[in-house]
C-alpha positions as protocol buffer text, in pm:
chain_id: "A"
residue {
  index: 1
  type: MET
  ca { x: 6145 y: 9119 z: 11796 }
}
residue {
  index: 2
  type: ALA
  ca { x: 6515 y: 9069 z: 11759 }
}
residue {
  index: 3
  type: GLY
  ca { x: 6679 y: 8825 z: 11997 }
}
residue {
  index: 4
  type: ARG
  ca { x: 6863 y: 8981 z: 12287 }
}
residue {
  index: 5
  type: ALA
  ca { x: 7238 y: 8942 z: 12291 }
}
residue {
  index: 6
  type: ARG
  ca { x: 7357 y: 8731 z: 12581 }
}
residue {
  index: 7
  type: GLY
  ca { x: 7648 y: 8848 z: 12789 }
}
residue {
  index: 8
  type: GLY
  ca { x: 7885 y: 9138 z: 12734 }
}
residue {
  index: 9
  type: ALA
  ca { x: 8121 y: 9202 z: 12447 }
}
residue {
  index: 10
  type: VAL
  ca { x: 8402 y: 9003 z: 12607 }
}
residue {
  index: 11
  type: GLN
  ca { x: 8180 y: 8698 z: 12663 }
}
residue {
  index: 12
  type: ARG
  ca { x: 8044 y: 8710 z: 12309 }
}
residue {
  index: 13
  type: LEU
  ca { x: 8398 y: 8739 z: 12175 }
}
residue {
  index: 14
  type: ARG
  ca { x: 8510 y: 8433 z: 12372 }
}
residue {
  index: 15
  type: ARG
  ca { x: 8218 y: 8227 z: 12244 }
}
residue {
  index: 16
  type: ARG
  ca { x: 8299 y: 8339 z: 11890 }
}
residue {
  index: 17
  type: GLN
  ca { x: 8660 y: 8228 z: 11931 }
}
residue {
  index: 18
  type: GLN
  ca { x: 8556 y: 7888 z: 12067 }
}
residue {
  index: 19
  type: ASP
  ca { x: 8286 y: 7815 z: 11811 }
}
residue {
  index: 20
  type: PRO
  ca { x: 8370 y: 7882 z: 11439 }
}
residue {
  index: 21
  type: SER
  ca { x: 8002 y: 7843 z: 11350 }
}
residue {
  index: 22
  type: LEU
  ca { x: 7933 y: 8177 z: 11519 }
}
residue {
  index: 23
  type: GLY
  ca { x: 8099 y: 8365 z: 11239 }
}
residue {
  index: 24
  type: LEU
  ca { x: 8474 y: 8327 z: 11287 }
}
residue {
  index: 25
  type: PRO
  ca { x: 8622 y: 8324 z: 10935 }
}
residue {
  index: 26
  type: PRO
  ca { x: 8800 y: 8002 z: 10840 }
}
residue {
  index: 27
  type: GLU
  ca { x: 9167 y: 8021 z: 10745 }
}
residue {
  index: 28
  type: SER
  ca { x: 9088 y: 7979 z: 10378 }
}
residue {
  index: 29
  type: SER
  ca { x: 8879 y: 8298 z: 10380 }
}
residue {
  index: 30
  type: ILE
  ca { x: 9162 y: 8522 z: 10502 }
}
residue {
  index: 31
  type: THR
  ca { x: 9367 y: 8663 z: 10217 }
}
residue {
  index: 32
  type: PHE
  ca { x: 9678 y: 8877 z: 10218 }
}
residue {
  index: 33
  type: GLU
  ca { x: 9576 y: 9197 z: 10042 }
}
residue {
  index: 34
  type: SER
  ca { x: 9847 y: 9410 z: 9883 }
}
residue {
  index: 35
  type: LYS
  ca { x: 9630 y: 9700 z: 9764 }
}
residue {
  index: 36
  type: PRO
  ca { x: 9665 y: 10032 z: 9948 }
}
residue {
  index: 37
  type: THR
  ca { x: 9416 y: 10094 z: 10225 }
}
residue {
  index: 38
  type: ALA
  ca { x: 9166 y: 10379 z: 10232 }
}
residue {
  index: 39
  type: LEU
  ca { x: 9332 y: 10514 z: 10546 }
}
residue {
  index: 40
  type: GLY
  ca { x: 9678 y: 10496 z: 10389 }
}
residue {
  index: 41
  type: ASN
  ca { x: 9560 y: 10681 z: 10080 }
}
residue {
  index: 42
  type: LYS
  ca { x: 9394 y: 10948 z: 10292 }
}
residue {
  index: 43
  type: LEU
  ca { x: 9705 y: 11000 z: 10505 }
}
residue {
  index: 44
  type: VAL
  ca { x: 9923 y: 11039 z: 10195 }
}
residue {
  index: 45
  type: ASP
  ca { x: 9672 y: 11279 z: 10040 }
}
residue {
  index: 46
  type: LEU
  ca { x: 9665 y: 11498 z: 10352 }
}
residue {
  index: 47
  type: CYS
  ca { x: 10044 y: 11493 z: 10371 }
}
residue {
  index: 48
  type: CYS
  ca { x: 10091 y: 11586 z: 10005 }
}
residue {
  index: 49
  type: TRP
  ca { x: 9861 y: 11885 z: 10049 }
}
residue {
  index: 50
  type: LYS
  ca { x: 10053 y: 11988 z: 10364 }
}
residue {
  index: 51
  type: TYR
  ca { x: 9762 y: 11941 z: 10606 }
}
residue {
  index: 52
  type: ILE
  ca { x: 9969 y: 11699 z: 10814 }
}
residue {
  index: 53
  type: SER
  ca { x: 10340 y: 11624 z: 10838 }
}
residue {
  index: 54
  type: PRO
  ca { x: 10511 y: 11298 z: 10736 }
}
residue {
  index: 55
  type: GLN
  ca { x: 10572 y: 11239 z: 11108 }
}
residue {
  index: 56
  type: THR
  ca { x: 10196 y: 11256 z: 11169 }
}
residue {
  index: 57
  type: VAL
  ca { x: 10140 y: 11006 z: 10886 }
}
residue {
  index: 58
  type: GLN
  ca { x: 10373 y: 10760 z: 11058 }
}
residue {
  index: 59
  type: ASP
  ca { x: 10222 y: 10819 z: 11401 }
}
residue {
  index: 60
  type: LEU
  ca { x: 9861 y: 10767 z: 11285 }
}
residue {
  index: 61
  type: ALA
  ca { x: 9955 y: 10461 z: 11080 }
}
residue {
  index: 62
  type: LEU
  ca { x: 10131 y: 10312 z: 11383 }
}
residue {
  index: 63
  type: VAL
  ca { x: 9825 y: 10367 z: 11604 }
}
residue {
  index: 64
  type: ALA
  ca { x: 9599 y: 10219 z: 11336 }
}
residue {
  index: 65
  type: MET
  ca { x: 9817 y: 9909 z: 11307 }
}
residue {
  index: 66
  type: GLN
  ca { x: 9802 y: 9863 z: 11683 }
}
residue {
  index: 67
  type: ASP
  ca { x: 9422 y: 9856 z: 11660 }
}
residue {
  index: 68
  type: VAL
  ca { x: 9444 y: 9610 z: 11371 }
}
residue {
  index: 69
  type: CYS
  ca { x: 9667 y: 9385 z: 11582 }
}
residue {
  index: 70
  type: HIS
  ca { x: 9405 y: 9380 z: 11859 }
}
residue {
  index: 71
  type: VAL
  ca { x: 9136 y: 9277 z: 11610 }
}
residue {
  index: 72
  type: VAL
  ca { x: 9357 y: 9014 z: 11449 }
}
residue {
  index: 73
  type: ASN
  ca { x: 9453 y: 8872 z: 11786 }
}
residue {
  index: 74
  type: SER
  ca { x: 9085 y: 8838 z: 11877 }
}
residue {
  index: 75
  type: PHE
  ca { x: 8943 y: 8696 z: 11556 }
}
residue {
  index: 76
  type: ALA
  ca { x: 9219 y: 8526 z: 11356 }
}
residue {
  index: 77
  type: PRO
  ca { x: 9239 y: 8144 z: 11360 }
}
residue {
  index: 78
  type: ALA
  ca { x: 9476 y: 8008 z: 11622 }
}
residue {
  index: 79
  type: ALA
  ca { x: 9686 y: 7827 z: 11362 }
}
residue {
  index: 80
  type: MET
  ca { x: 9759 y: 8148 z: 11173 }
}
residue {
  index: 81
  type: LEU
  ca { x: 9836 y: 8334 z: 11495 }
}
residue {
  index: 82
  type: ALA
  ca { x: 10079 y: 8060 z: 11592 }
}
residue {
  index: 83
  type: GLU
  ca { x: 10252 y: 8083 z: 11252 }
}
residue {
  index: 84
  type: PHE
  ca { x: 10269 y: 8459 z: 11200 }
}
residue {
  index: 85
  type: GLY
  ca { x: 10183 y: 8622 z: 11533 }
}
residue {
  index: 86
  type: ALA
  ca { x: 9934 y: 8907 z: 11560 }
}
residue {
  index: 87
  type: ASP
  ca { x: 10184 y: 9170 z: 11442 }
}
residue {
  index: 88
  type: GLY
  ca { x: 10306 y: 8962 z: 11150 }
}
residue {
  index: 89
  type: LEU
  ca { x: 9955 y: 8868 z: 11040 }
}
residue {
  index: 90
  type: ALA
  ca { x: 9839 y: 9230 z: 11058 }
}
residue {
  index: 91
  type: ALA
  ca { x: 10139 y: 9334 z: 10847 }
}
residue {
  index: 92
  type: LYS
  ca { x: 10054 y: 9071 z: 10587 }
}
residue {
  index: 93
  type: LEU
  ca { x: 9690 y: 9180 z: 10574 }
}
residue {
  index: 94
  type: LEU
  ca { x: 9774 y: 9551 z: 10540 }
}
residue {
  index: 95
  type: PRO
  ca { x: 10131 y: 9574 z: 10406 }
}
residue {
  index: 96
  type: GLY
  ca { x: 10101 y: 9934 z: 10286 }
}
residue {
  index: 97
  type: LEU
  ca { x: 9976 y: 10067 z: 10617 }
}
residue {
  index: 98
  type: SER
  ca { x: 10234 y: 9855 z: 10797 }
}
residue {
  index: 99
  type: ARG
  ca { x: 10514 y: 10016 z: 10593 }
}
residue {
  index: 100
  type: MET
  ca { x: 10384 y: 10360 z: 10687 }
}
residue {
  index: 101
  type: ALA
  ca { x: 10386 y: 10261 z: 11053 }
}
residue {
  index: 102
  type: LYS
  ca { x: 10752 y: 10158 z: 11021 }
}
residue {
  index: 103
  type: LEU
  ca { x: 10870 y: 10480 z: 10859 }
}
residue {
  index: 104
  type: GLY
  ca { x: 11179 y: 10622 z: 11024 }
}
residue {
  index: 105
  type: ASN
  ca { x: 11247 y: 10303 z: 11220 }
}
residue {
  index: 106
  type: SER
  ca { x: 10889 y: 10307 z: 11355 }
}
residue {
  index: 107
  type: GLY
  ca { x: 10916 y: 10675 z: 11443 }
}
residue {
  index: 108
  type: LYS
  ca { x: 11244 y: 10655 z: 11634 }
}
residue {
  index: 109
  type: ASN
  ca { x: 11433 y: 10848 z: 11363 }
}
residue {
  index: 110
  type: LYS
  ca { x: 11185 y: 11124 z: 11284 }
}
residue {
  index: 111
  type: ASN
  ca { x: 11425 y: 11305 z: 11052 }
}
residue {
  index: 112
  type: HIS
  ca { x: 11421 y: 11001 z: 10819 }
}
residue {
  index: 113
  type: ILE
  ca { x: 11042 y: 10969 z: 10795 }
}
residue {
  index: 114
  type: ASN
  ca { x: 10997 y: 11207 z: 10501 }
}
residue {
  index: 115
  type: ARG
  ca { x: 11276 y: 11033 z: 10307 }
}
residue {
  index: 116
  type: ASP
  ca { x: 11127 y: 10689 z: 10373 }
}
residue {
  index: 117
  type: LEU
  ca { x: 10778 y: 10805 z: 10279 }
}
residue {
  index: 118
  type: GLU
  ca { x: 10901 y: 10942 z: 9946 }
}
residue {
  index: 119
  type: LYS
  ca { x: 11058 y: 10604 z: 9866 }
}
residue {
  index: 120
  type: MET
  ca { x: 10725 y: 10423 z: 9900 }
}
residue {
  index: 121
  type: MET
  ca { x: 10531 y: 10679 z: 9699 }
}
residue {
  index: 122
  type: PRO
  ca { x: 10438 y: 10588 z: 9340 }
}
residue {
  index: 123
  type: SER
  ca { x: 10629 y: 10756 z: 9059 }
}
residue {
  index: 124
  type: ASN
  ca { x: 10480 y: 11093 z: 8969 }
}
residue {
  index: 125
  type: TYR
  ca { x: 10393 y: 11227 z: 8627 }
}
residue {
  index: 126
  type: ILE
  ca { x: 10513 y: 11583 z: 8687 }
}
residue {
  index: 127
  type: PRO
  ca { x: 10811 y: 11670 z: 8466 }
}
residue {
  index: 128
  type: ARG
  ca { x: 11090 y: 11851 z: 8647 }
}
residue {
  index: 129
  type: ASP
  ca { x: 11319 y: 12090 z: 8466 }
}
residue {
  index: 130
  type: SER
  ca { x: 11683 y: 12114 z: 8575 }
}
residue {
  index: 131
  type: PHE
  ca { x: 11899 y: 12419 z: 8512 }
}
residue {
  index: 132
  type: PHE
  ca { x: 12201 y: 12596 z: 8661 }
}
residue {
  index: 133
  type: LEU
  ca { x: 12207 y: 12921 z: 8854 }
}
residue {
  index: 134
  type: PRO
  ca { x: 12507 y: 13118 z: 8981 }
}
residue {
  index: 135
  type: LEU
  ca { x: 12558 y: 13101 z: 9357 }
}
residue {
  index: 136
  type: TYR
  ca { x: 12825 y: 13283 z: 9553 }
}
residue {
  index: 137
  type: LEU
  ca { x: 13000 y: 13074 z: 9819 }
}
residue {
  index: 138
  type: PRO
  ca { x: 13250 y: 13243 z: 10054 }
}
residue {
  index: 139
  type: GLY
  ca { x: 13600 y: 13128 z: 9974 }
}
residue {
  index: 140
  type: GLU
  ca { x: 13494 y: 12954 z: 9652 }
}
residue {
  index: 141
  type: GLY
  ca { x: 13356 y: 13237 z: 9447 }
}
residue {
  index: 142
  type: ILE
  ca { x: 13062 y: 13206 z: 9211 }
}
residue {
  index: 143
  type: LEU
  ca { x: 12961 y: 12850 z: 9131 }
}
residue {
  index: 144
  type: GLN
  ca { x: 12702 y: 12714 z: 8894 }
}
residue {
  index: 145
  type: ILE
  ca { x: 12460 y: 12516 z: 9109 }
}
residue {
  index: 146
  type: GLU
  ca { x: 12202 y: 12283 z: 8958 }
}
residue {
  index: 147
  type: GLN
  ca { x: 11844 y: 12370 z: 9050 }
}
residue {
  index: 148
  type: THR
  ca { x: 11514 y: 12194 z: 8984 }
}
residue {
  index: 149
  type: ALA
  ca { x: 11182 y: 12361 z: 8904 }
}
residue {
  index: 150
  type: ILE
  ca { x: 10826 y: 12245 z: 8845 }
}
residue {
  index: 151
  type: TRP
  ca { x: 10661 y: 12494 z: 8611 }
}
residue {
  index: 152
  type: PRO
  ca { x: 10297 y: 12582 z: 8692 }
}
residue {
  index: 153
  type: HIS
  ca { x: 10155 y: 12500 z: 8347 }
}
residue {
  index: 154
  type: GLU
  ca { x: 10319 y: 12155 z: 8358 }
}
residue {
  index: 155
  type: LEU
  ca { x: 10183 y: 12096 z: 8708 }
}
residue {
  index: 156
  type: PHE
  ca { x: 9830 y: 12189 z: 8597 }
}
residue {
  index: 157
  type: SER
  ca { x: 9856 y: 11964 z: 8292 }
}
residue {
  index: 158
  type: SER
  ca { x: 9979 y: 11672 z: 8502 }
}
residue {
  index: 159
  type: MET
  ca { x: 9697 y: 11714 z: 8753 }
}
residue {
  index: 160
  type: TYR
  ca { x: 9440 y: 11733 z: 8471 }
}
residue {
  index: 161
  type: HIS
  ca { x: 9557 y: 11417 z: 8296 }
}
residue {
  index: 162
  type: HIS
  ca { x: 9672 y: 11201 z: 8588 }
}
residue {
  index: 163
  type: ASN
  ca { x: 9479 y: 11321 z: 8894 }
}
residue {
  index: 164
  type: ARG
  ca { x: 9156 y: 11472 z: 8770 }
}
residue {
  index: 165
  type: GLU
  ca { x: 8998 y: 11466 z: 9115 }
}
residue {
  index: 166
  type: ALA
  ca { x: 9274 y: 11691 z: 9252 }
}
residue {
  index: 167
  type: PHE
  ca { x: 9245 y: 11921 z: 8948 }
}
residue {
  index: 168
  type: ASP
  ca { x: 8870 y: 11962 z: 8993 }
}
residue {
  index: 169
  type: LEU
  ca { x: 8913 y: 12026 z: 9365 }
}
residue {
  index: 170
  type: ARG
  ca { x: 9213 y: 12262 z: 9351 }
}
residue {
  index: 171
  type: VAL
  ca { x: 9211 y: 12426 z: 9009 }
}
residue {
  index: 172
  type: CYS
  ca { x: 8881 y: 12414 z: 8822 }
}
residue {
  index: 173
  type: PRO
  ca { x: 8562 y: 12214 z: 8877 }
}
residue {
  index: 174
  type: GLY
  ca { x: 8448 y: 12259 z: 8516 }
}
residue {
  index: 175
  type: PRO
  ca { x: 8384 y: 12498 z: 8223 }
}
residue {
  index: 176
  type: ASP
  ca { x: 8043 y: 12604 z: 8356 }
}
residue {
  index: 177
  type: ARG
  ca { x: 8201 y: 12737 z: 8674 }
}
residue {
  index: 178
  type: LEU
  ca { x: 8456 y: 12929 z: 8466 }
}
residue {
  index: 179
  type: GLN
  ca { x: 8189 y: 13090 z: 8252 }
}
residue {
  index: 180
  type: GLU
  ca { x: 7991 y: 13180 z: 8563 }
}
residue {
  index: 181
  type: PHE
  ca { x: 8296 y: 13351 z: 8712 }
}
residue {
  index: 182
  type: TRP
  ca { x: 8387 y: 13555 z: 8403 }
}
residue {
  index: 183
  type: ARG
  ca { x: 8029 y: 13672 z: 8358 }
}
residue {
  index: 184
  type: SER
  ca { x: 8024 y: 13788 z: 8720 }
}
residue {
  index: 185
  type: GLN
  ca { x: 8333 y: 14001 z: 8648 }
}
residue {
  index: 186
  type: SER
  ca { x: 8200 y: 14171 z: 8336 }
}
residue {
  index: 187
  type: ARG
  ca { x: 8150 y: 14502 z: 8516 }
}
residue {
  index: 188
  type: HIS
  ca { x: 8487 y: 14499 z: 8686 }
}
residue {
  index: 189
  type: PRO
  ca { x: 8723 y: 14775 z: 8557 }
}
residue {
  index: 190
  type: ASN
  ca { x: 8997 y: 14523 z: 8484 }
}
residue {
  index: 191
  type: PHE
  ca { x: 8766 y: 14311 z: 8272 }
}
residue {
  index: 192
  type: LYS
  ca { x: 8792 y: 14557 z: 7984 }
}
residue {
  index: 193
  type: VAL
  ca { x: 9172 y: 14539 z: 7975 }
}
residue {
  index: 194
  type: LEU
  ca { x: 9204 y: 14163 z: 7956 }
}
residue {
  index: 195
  type: SER
  ca { x: 9472 y: 14048 z: 7718 }
}
residue {
  index: 196
  type: HIS
  ca { x: 9362 y: 14057 z: 7357 }
}
residue {
  index: 197
  type: GLU
  ca { x: 9547 y: 13727 z: 7311 }
}
residue {
  index: 198
  type: LEU
  ca { x: 9307 y: 13576 z: 7562 }
}
residue {
  index: 199
  type: ARG
  ca { x: 9000 y: 13720 z: 7394 }
}
residue {
  index: 200
  type: ARG
  ca { x: 9109 y: 13587 z: 7057 }
}
residue {
  index: 201
  type: ARG
  ca { x: 9086 y: 13227 z: 7177 }
}
residue {
  index: 202
  type: PRO
  ca { x: 8752 y: 13063 z: 7093 }
}
residue {
  index: 203
  type: GLY
  ca { x: 8550 y: 12981 z: 7402 }
}
residue {
  index: 204
  type: TRP
  ca { x: 8804 y: 13144 z: 7633 }
}
residue {
  index: 205
  type: MET
  ca { x: 8542 y: 13197 z: 7905 }
}
residue {
  index: 206
  type: LYS
  ca { x: 8520 y: 12819 z: 7947 }
}
residue {
  index: 207
  type: LYS
  ca { x: 8896 y: 12762 z: 7933 }
}
residue {
  index: 208
  type: ALA
  ca { x: 9079 y: 13045 z: 8113 }
}
residue {
  index: 209
  type: VAL
  ca { x: 9132 y: 12968 z: 8483 }
}
residue {
  index: 210
  type: PRO
  ca { x: 9168 y: 13286 z: 8694 }
}
residue {
  index: 211
  type: LEU
  ca { x: 9443 y: 13265 z: 8956 }
}
residue {
  index: 212
  type: LYS
  ca { x: 9542 y: 13495 z: 9237 }
}
residue {
  index: 213
  type: THR
  ca { x: 9897 y: 13503 z: 9367 }
}
residue {
  index: 214
  type: HIS
  ca { x: 10051 y: 13614 z: 9692 }
}
residue {
  index: 215
  type: GLY
  ca { x: 10418 y: 13671 z: 9755 }
}
residue {
  index: 216
  type: ASP
  ca { x: 10603 y: 13708 z: 10080 }
}
residue {
  index: 217
  type: GLN
  ca { x: 10961 y: 13732 z: 10195 }
}
residue {
  index: 218
  type: VAL
  ca { x: 11049 y: 13494 z: 10478 }
}
residue {
  index: 219
  type: PRO
  ca { x: 11379 y: 13476 z: 10671 }
}
residue {
  index: 220
  type: VAL
  ca { x: 11541 y: 13137 z: 10627 }
}
residue {
  index: 221
  type: THR
  ca { x: 11877 y: 13184 z: 10801 }
}
residue {
  index: 222
  type: GLY
  ca { x: 11974 y: 13397 z: 11098 }
}
residue {
  index: 223
  type: VAL
  ca { x: 11612 y: 13455 z: 11200 }
}
residue {
  index: 224
  type: ALA
  ca { x: 11579 y: 13773 z: 11410 }
}
residue {
  index: 225
  type: LYS
  ca { x: 11949 y: 13848 z: 11351 }
}
residue {
  index: 226
  type: SER
  ca { x: 12096 y: 14151 z: 11175 }
}
residue {
  index: 227
  type: TRP
  ca { x: 12261 y: 13921 z: 10921 }
}
residue {
  index: 228
  type: SER
  ca { x: 11949 y: 13718 z: 10839 }
}
residue {
  index: 229
  type: GLU
  ca { x: 11886 y: 13610 z: 10482 }
}
residue {
  index: 230
  type: SER
  ca { x: 11538 y: 13589 z: 10332 }
}
residue {
  index: 231
  type: GLN
  ca { x: 11375 y: 13394 z: 10054 }
}
residue {
  index: 232
  type: ASP
  ca { x: 11078 y: 13492 z: 9840 }
}
residue {
  index: 233
  type: PHE
  ca { x: 10779 y: 13258 z: 9842 }
}
residue {
  index: 234
  type: VAL
  ca { x: 10492 y: 13288 z: 9597 }
}
residue {
  index: 235
  type: GLU
  ca { x: 10168 y: 13094 z: 9630 }
}
residue {
  index: 236
  type: TRP
  ca { x: 9884 y: 13064 z: 9384 }
}
residue {
  index: 237
  type: VAL
  ca { x: 9517 y: 12996 z: 9447 }
}
residue {
  index: 238
  type: SER
  ca { x: 9244 y: 12937 z: 9194 }
}
residue {
  index: 239
  type: MET
  ca { x: 8956 y: 13183 z: 9214 }
}
residue {
  index: 240
  type: VAL
  ca { x: 8691 y: 12934 z: 9105 }
}
residue {
  index: 241
  type: VAL
  ca { x: 8730 y: 12678 z: 9384 }
}
residue {
  index: 242
  type: HIS
  ca { x: 8659 y: 12694 z: 9754 }
}
residue {
  index: 243
  type: THR
  ca { x: 8981 y: 12715 z: 9953 }
}
residue {
  index: 244
  type: MET
  ca { x: 9008 y: 12505 z: 10268 }
}
């Protein structure tokens, strides 16, 4: 039979602080880790896929760091607490999460959080193409304004080569799933009119990813006004993955 714990959590914590032999890690065992945390990676992933906002990333990271400070204050050696303080020691242990918590001046300037988060993100592998489009400005006439685009085929290629997990989750889990899909569509009327260019490619059933698109016009200025201006948005979704 396991021995019964004596006293409550607070009493056990105090005994642990007073007696290092009870499991309190010595100073030499505490290292300052610079690798990103699992929580930090998850927050960035959710933000990049638009499940949460950059402001939510900062808010959750700040709350997490507050919990870390409580743990550090309870278990860290007194000498290290005296040198760094609980906040400083927590920041040294989890620098990436600490930076997220401090985005936008620790949340005080919420309009700067997205900018600050982009600065701490690793460089991406998605090539961006710049070009000029004519834009009419009242009083200035037609100007050539530089625009930036990320072409879909380049995005897919980048995901495949540099973030295979995201590609499998969002685009295509594998050739077997593609073949299963195309076979299930063999009786569909549109199946017979597939592009001959597609059919000429060897093994196309294991390579062609079916996509569905949806377009919508959304007002961006003067919402609900007679002079409102709209912008066209087009989204794509793979037909061989489960949407969330």
